[in-house]
C-alpha positions in Angstrom: 126.5 -69.7 -19.9 122.9 -69.1 -20.7 122.2 -72.8 -21.1 123.6 -73.5 -17.6 121.3 -70.9 -16.1 118.3 -72.3 -18.0 119.1 -75.9 -16.8 119.7 -74.8 -13.2 116.5 -72.8 -13.3 114.5 -75.8 -14.5 116.0 -78.0 -11.8 115.2 -75.5 -9.1 111.6 -75.3 -10.5 111.2 -79.1 -10.4 112.5 -79.3 -6.8 110.3 -76.3 -5.8 107.2 -77.9 -7.2 108.0 -81.2 -5.6 108.4 -79.5 -2.2 105.2 -77.5 -2.7 103.4 -80.7 -3.6 104.7 -82.4 -0.4 103.6 -79.5 1.7 100.1 -79.5 0.2 99.7 -83.2 0.6 100.9 -82.9 4.2 98.4 -80.2 4.9 95.6 -82.2 3.2 96.3 -85.6 4.8 97.3 -84.3 8.3 98.6 -87.1 10.5 97.7 -89.8 8.1 100.1 -88.5 5.4 102.7 -91.2 6.0 100.3 -93.9 4.9 99.6 -92.1 1.6 101.7 -93.6 -1.2 101.8 -90.3 -3.1 103.1 -88.5 0.0 105.7 -91.2 0.4 106.9 -90.6 -3.1 107.2 -86.8 -2.5 108.9 -87.5 0.8 111.4 -89.9 -0.6 112.2 -87.6 -3.6 112.8 -84.5 -1.4 114.5 -86.1 1.6 118.0 -85.3 0.3 116.9 -81.8 -0.7 115.7 -80.6 2.7 118.1 -82.7 4.9 120.4 -79.7 5.4 117.5 -77.6 6.7 116.7 -80.3 9.3 120.2 -80.0 10.7 119.7 -76.3 11.3 116.6 -76.8 13.4 116.0 -78.2 16.9 115.2 -81.9 16.9 111.5 -81.5 17.7 110.9 -79.0 14.9 112.9 -80.9 12.3 110.0 -83.4 11.6 107.2 -81.0 10.8 106.5 -78.5 8.1 109.3 -76.1 9.0 112.0 -77.8 7.0 109.7 -78.0 4.0 108.9 -74.3 4.4 112.6 -73.4 4.7 113.3 -75.5 1.6 110.6 -73.8 -0.4 111.8 -70.4 0.6 115.4 -71.2 -0.2 114.4 -72.7 -3.6 112.2 -69.7 -4.3 115.2 -67.4 -3.6 117.4 -69.5 -5.8 114.8 -69.3 -8.6 114.6 -65.5 -8.3 118.4 -65.3 -8.5 118.5 -67.6 -11.6 115.8 -65.5 -13.3 117.8 -62.4 -12.5 121.0 -64.0 -13.9 119.2 -65.0 -17.1 117.8 -61.5 -17.5 121.2 -60.0 -16.8 122.8 -62.3 -19.3 120.2 -61.7 -22.0 120.0 -57.9 -21.6 123.4 -57.3 -20.0 127.0 -56.7 -21.2 128.5 -59.4 -23.4 
């Protein structure tokens, strides 16, 4: 069970850092971010990840930073829960 929690935590960390990288690149590049090949990589790698958040938002807000921010917050919450699960498993009842 601990190995599953560790692997899930690592995956969440990877996705979180990719989303944060995308957000930073978007802020730095502004409107020219889509012509940047590095931003294109981050965008392509996170498109499936934040697609569910786009569906929850109105159409005009689904293209900006809001889906990325919601994705980051959700992944951060998942990371906190996985850390808590790991601590509970290591220190908890067996």
